[in-house]
LUMPAMAR-919939 format. One record per residue (C-alpha): residue in three letters; z negated, x negated, y. Coordinates in nm, 2 decimals, padded with zeros to 4 digits. Layout:
pator|up|east|north
ALA|Z|X|Y
...
***
This chain:
pator|up|east|north
UNK|-02.21|-02.32|-00.24
UNK|-02.19|-02.13|-00.55
UNK|-02.31|-01.86|-00.65
UNK|-02.09|-01.68|-00.43
UNK|-01.83|-01.38|-00.48
UNK|-01.45|-01.46|-00.47
UNK|-01.25|-01.25|-00.23
UNK|-01.05|-01.05|-00.24
UNK|-01.28|-00.83|-00.45
UNK|-01.13|-00.51|-00.60
UNK|-01.23|-00.22|-00.83
UNK|-01.03|-00.08|-01.09
UNK|-01.06|00.28|-01.25
UNK|-00.89|00.41|-01.55
UNK|-00.58|00.63|-01.51
UNK|-00.72|01.00|-01.48
UNK|-01.05|00.85|-01.36
UNK|-01.31|01.09|-01.28
UNK|-01.48|01.11|-00.93
UNK|-01.79|00.95|-01.08
UNK|-01.58|00.67|-01.19
UNK|-01.44|00.60|-00.88
UNK|-01.78|00.64|-00.73
UNK|-01.90|00.39|-00.95
UNK|-01.60|00.14|-00.86
UNK|-01.70|00.21|-00.48
UNK|-02.03|00.13|-00.55
UNK|-01.97|-00.22|-00.72
UNK|-01.75|-00.31|-00.42
UNK|-02.06|-00.21|-00.16
UNK|-02.28|-00.43|-00.38
UNK|-02.01|-00.72|-00.33
UNK|-02.06|-00.67|00.05
UNK|-01.72|-00.57|00.08
UNK|-01.66|-00.41|00.44
UNK|-01.29|-00.34|00.43
UNK|-01.13|-00.10|00.14
UNK|-00.76|-00.04|00.09
UNK|-00.72|00.24|-00.10
UNK|-00.43|00.31|-00.35
UNK|-00.29|00.67|-00.35
UNK|-00.52|00.75|-00.65
UNK|-00.82|00.61|-00.47
UNK|-00.74|00.84|-00.18
UNK|-00.74|01.16|-00.39
UNK|-01.05|01.06|-00.59
UNK|-01.25|00.94|-00.29
UNK|-01.14|01.22|-00.07
UNK|-01.52|01.36|-00.05
UNK|-01.72|01.05|-00.12
UNK|-01.93|00.87|00.11
UNK|-01.85|00.53|00.20
UNK|-02.10|00.32|00.34
UNK|-02.14|00.29|00.72
UNK|-01.94|00.06|00.91
UNK|-01.68|00.03|00.62
UNK|-01.32|-00.01|00.73
UNK|-01.07|00.20|00.52
UNK|-00.70|00.14|00.50
UNK|-00.50|00.39|00.31
UNK|-00.19|00.31|00.11
UNK|-00.01|00.62|00.12
UNK|-00.03|00.93|00.34
UNK|-00.34|01.06|00.47
UNK|-00.43|01.42|00.55
UNK|-00.44|01.50|00.92
UNK|-00.79|01.63|00.87
UNK|-00.91|01.28|00.72
UNK|-00.72|01.04|00.95
UNK|-01.07|00.98|01.16
UNK|-01.19|00.82|00.88
UNK|-00.93|00.55|00.83
UNK|-00.86|00.26|01.06
UNK|-00.47|00.25|00.95
UNK|-00.24|00.37|00.67
UNK|00.05|00.19|00.53
UNK|00.33|00.41|00.35
UNK|00.69|00.38|00.28
UNK|00.93|00.50|00.49
UNK|01.15|00.70|00.28
UNK|01.40|00.84|00.55
UNK|01.47|00.46|00.65
UNK|01.50|00.37|00.27
UNK|01.75|00.66|00.20
UNK|01.96|00.58|00.51
UNK|01.99|00.21|00.41
UNK|02.10|00.34|00.05
UNK|02.33|00.59|00.22
UNK|02.50|00.31|00.43
UNK|02.50|00.07|00.17
UNK|02.56|00.23|-00.19
UNK|02.66|-00.09|-00.37
UNK|02.33|-00.28|-00.28
UNK|02.16|-00.36|-00.61
UNK|01.82|-00.40|-00.44
UNK|01.73|-00.30|-00.10
UNK|01.36|-00.34|00.04
UNK|01.16|-00.01|00.09
UNK|01.07|-00.02|00.45
UNK|00.69|00.05|00.55
UNK|00.54|00.23|00.83
UNK|00.19|00.16|00.95
UNK|00.01|00.43|01.11
UNK|-00.28|00.31|01.33
UNK|-00.57|00.56|01.40
UNK|-00.84|00.31|01.52
UNK|-00.71|00.06|01.78
UNK|-01.08|-00.11|01.79
UNK|-01.02|-00.24|01.44
UNK|-00.63|-00.27|01.42
UNK|-00.61|-00.45|01.79
UNK|-00.24|-00.51|01.96
UNK|-00.29|-00.86|01.83
UNK|-00.38|-00.76|01.46
UNK|-00.07|-00.50|01.46
UNK|00.14|-00.79|01.60
UNK|00.07|-01.02|01.30
UNK|00.09|-00.69|01.06
UNK|00.48|-00.61|01.18
UNK|00.53|-01.01|01.15
UNK|00.45|-00.99|00.77
UNK|00.62|-00.64|00.74
UNK|00.94|-00.78|00.85
UNK|00.91|-01.09|00.64
UNK|00.85|-00.86|00.32
UNK|01.15|-00.64|00.40
UNK|01.34|-00.97|00.43
UNK|01.24|-01.06|00.10
UNK|01.10|-01.37|00.20
UNK|00.75|-01.28|00.05
UNK|00.71|-01.16|-00.27
UNK|00.51|-00.82|-00.30
***
């Protein structure tokens, strides 16, 4: 029963936000009891050195430097080589879905069953059956 927070919760920072502004966004999510953070490439860069609360699960949207991968459960990133290969094979295609790669670094969070569901959604997205 209200009052309660509607999920998913999100925090936005303006373009070119400072590390302090990203920190404020992170604090707002922490206060909302968010336990899993999905970080955009801009947030990844800005929060590189930020301390996330204990037991917070991090998922990156984009590439994560090797030295930071231990902080993340997984990353979702575009497979540019596969996309270019598709365009090369079908140059007249007006639209081609951007294939995604899911890198898993914490198998206790992203279990084989969860990964199977992720891959199922990924295939459905790539087939154009789910609007991104």
